[in-house]
N, C-alpha and C positions, 0 to 999 in steps of 0.2 A: 743603514750602512753598518752599524754595530752588529745587527743581527746577521747580516751577510758575512761579516768578518768572523763572527763566532762560528757560523756554519762552515766557512772555508777552513778555519783552523781545526775544527772537529773532524772534518773530512780528510785533510791532508797532513795533520800533525805527525803521523807515524812516519811519513816520507821525509819530513824535515828532521825528525829525530834520527832516522837512519843516516841521512846525509851528514849530520853533525857528528855522529859517532865515527863514521868513515874518515872524516877530515881530522878529528881529534886523534884517532889511533894512527893515522898516516903520519902525523907530525911527531908522534911519540915512538914510532917503530919504523925503522928503515925497510923492513921486510914485509910490512903489512900489505902494501899495495902490489907486491910482486905477483905475477900470474900464478905461480905455484901455490902461494898462500891463499889467494882468492878462490882457486879451485878447491883447496882444502876446506875453506869456509863453506862452500856450496856442498861438498861431500858430507861434511859434518852436519849440515842442515837437513840432509835428505831424510834421515830416520824421523826426526822431529816433524818435518814438513809433511810426510806421508800421513802420520798420525793426526796432525793438525787439521787435515782435510776432514777426517771423520769426526773429530772433536767439534769442528765448526757446525756440522749438521746437528749434533746433539745439543750444543749450547743454544743454537738458534731456536730449538723447540722449548727452551727453558730448562733443560736438563744438564747433567754433567756426568762424566765418566772418569773416575779416579782409578779404575782397574787397568788402564792401558799399559802401565809398566809391567804388571803381572802377565798380561797377554803377550807382550813383547818377549818376556823371559820364557814363558811356557811354550810359546810357538817355536822359539829357537831350540829349546830343550827337546820337545817332541820331534821336531824335524831332524835334528842331529842324531837322536837316539835311534830313530827308525833307519836312518841312512847307514849308520855304522853296524846295524844288524841286517844289512843286505837289502833293504827296501829301496826301490828306485827313487832318485831325488824328486821327480815330479810327483809321485804318489806321496812321498814324505811331506812335501810342501802342501799338497791338497789336504792331507790329514791334519796338519797344523792349522790351516785356514778353517777347516771344518770344525775343529775344536774351538777356535775363536768365535765362530758363528754361534755355537752353543752358549758360550759365555755371554755373548750379546743378547741372546734370547732370555737367559736367566736374569740379566740386568733389567731388561725391559719388563719381564714378567713381574718381578717383585716391585719395581718402581710404579708400574701402571696398574696392575691388577690389585695390589695391596695398598696402593696410594702411599708408598713409603718414600721418604726423601732419597732421591737418586744418589746424593753424596754419601749417605750412610750405606746404601745398598752396594754401591761400587767400591766403597772402602772395604766392606766385608769381603767382596769378591776378590779384591786385591790381596787380602790376607790369605784367602783360600788358595789362590794361584801361587802365591809365594811358597806356601807349604808344599804344593804339588811339584813345583820346580825343584825344591830341595829333596823331596822324596824320590823323584825320578833320577836325580844325579848323585844323591848322597852328599851333596855339597861339593862335588868334584867336577871341574869343567870337562866337557865332552869334546874329544878331538877325533880326527881321522876322516875327513871328507875328500871327495874326488876333486881334482884340479878344475874340472868343468864347473863345479858348483861355485867356486870362488869368483867366477866371472860376474855373477850377479852383483856382488858388493865391491869387487876390485877392478872390474873391466872398464873399458872406455869405448866410446864411439867417437872417433876423431880425438878431440882433446877433452871431450865432456865425459865425466864419469857416469857409468850406467845408473847408479843410484839417483843421480841428479835428474836424469832423463825420466826415470820412473816417477820421481816426485813431481816433476813438471807435468807429466801426463795426467796424474791424479788431480792436480790443481785445475787443469783444463777441463777434465771431466766434471769435477765439482762445480766449476763456474757454469758450465752448460746446464747441469741439472738444476742448480739454484736459480739461474736466470731465465731459462727457457722451458721448463717443464712444470706440469701441474703439481708434481710431487714436491718440487722446490718451493712453489708458492704455498703449498700446504704447510711446509716446515716453517716458513715465515709467519703464516697465519696462526699456527698453534702457539708459537712463542709470543705473538702479539696479543691474541685474544682467543684462548682455547674454546671458550663457550660459544663465541660467534662462529668459529669454524665448525663446531659440533652441529650447530643449527643449519649449516649449509649442507649437511649430509655427508661430509668427509669422514672417513673411518680413521679417527685419531689413533685408536689402538694400533692399527696396521702401520701407520706412519711412524709411531714411536718405536715399534719393534724393528722396523727397517733401519732407522737411524742408529740404534744401539748395535744392531748386527753389523752395519756398515762400519761403525767406529772400531769394533772389535776385529773385523776382518782386515781393515787397513792397518791396525796395530800389529796383527800377525804378519802381514806382508812386510811391514817395517822391521819386525823381529827377524824375519828371514834375510832381509837385506843386511841387517846388522850382523847376523850369524855368518853370512858369507864374507863380510868385510873383515871381521876380526878372526875368522877361521876357527872359532871354538864357541861352544855354548856355555855361558856362565849362568848359574841358577839365579843370579841377581842382576842379570844384564840390563833389564829394562827399568828397574826401580829408580825413581827419581826423575824419569822423563816427563811425568805428568806436570811437573813444575814449569819446565820450558814450554811444553805444548800449550797449557792453559794460559800462561802469561803471553805467549806469542799470539794466541787467538784473541785475547782481550785487548792486547796492545793494537792489534789489527782492526779494532773497531767493533768487534762482535760483543753485543751487550750480554752480560751475565744473566739478565732476566729474560733474554730471548727476543726474537722477532726483529732484531736490527743487526746489520753488519754485512760486509761483503768479503768474499773469499780472496779478492785481490789485496785487500788490506791485511788479511791474515798472512799472505805470503811476505809482505813487508814486515809484519810483526815477528815472524820467525827469523827473518834475516837480522832484525835488530838483536834478538837473543843470541844468534850465532856470531854476529860481529862483536857483540859485547863480550862473549866468552872467549873468542879468539884473540881479541885485542888485549884483554886483561892478561891472557896467557903470554902474549908477545911482550908485554911489559913486565913479566915476571911476578905478577901479583899472585899471592898464595890462593890455593883453591878454597881455603876457609873464608877468605875475604870475598871471593867470588860468590860463595853461597849467600853471604850477607847482602851483596849488591843485587843479586837476582831476586832475593826475597823482597828487598825494597822496591825494585822495579815492578814486581807482581802486585804489591800493596798499592803502589802509585797508580798502576793500570786499572785496578778494580775501583779505587777511589775516584779516578777520573771518569770512569764509566758511570758511576753513581751521580757525579756532579753534572755531567752532560745530560743524563736521563732526567734529573730533577729540573734542570734548566728548561728542558723541552716541555 
């Protein structure tokens, strides 16, 4: 009975936490549960959520990608710079995504071929991307897009913001891949026991390249959504997103050591981070204190992951 209770808590704890946060902030802010604010929460979740899908794939293999903030910033800068210089928005978007794919290949190359710690590799990549963003913009925000481009980040289908629809679509695709494809099973296998997967004949190198490219591409798409939403490209637009993304993924039950976790839990995890941020803002809590709280949440999530793993 105790074992069943532990398993039940480990499986559904994130949903209980989400419910408690909603109830807490609803009692402390009259506007928290209004339709307008709830839609805002979902809209604010979209960028983090899109990236979280890619990050889930990477962490499930036992890796990590800290360069996502740089990819978000660079993709926005590249896309916006091309558009204001007369390039068609579709081509500008494809160029930004293509650049992100190259970043993913670089991350996978140094992580896999040289057996380097992916945390160090992607941290170095983040620094490089940060420099590129500032070089391309000279530290000045880029403006001047067409009204049609704004639809991606500011438009609605019915009452649902388009960024939310994009996010949900990627979560559904991610769920299908991880649950029903051999590629998804390979990802879980590599994170669980890489050597055993190698002996089955699966091309581990190919899988790792795919997950890092996927994470970078989704980060670029998130960057384009963010660019469209705020209507300008800031050279530092994506920096700091890695905290919310990784915390949301780990809170959702994905093990930092790989091989365990479901993408449905990740969706709940990023909602926890979004509700936490929005609720504290509604209560007038300083951004500085919000950073402290989010750091504590991330530390708690990683510690909880280790405790659960050790218990098993």
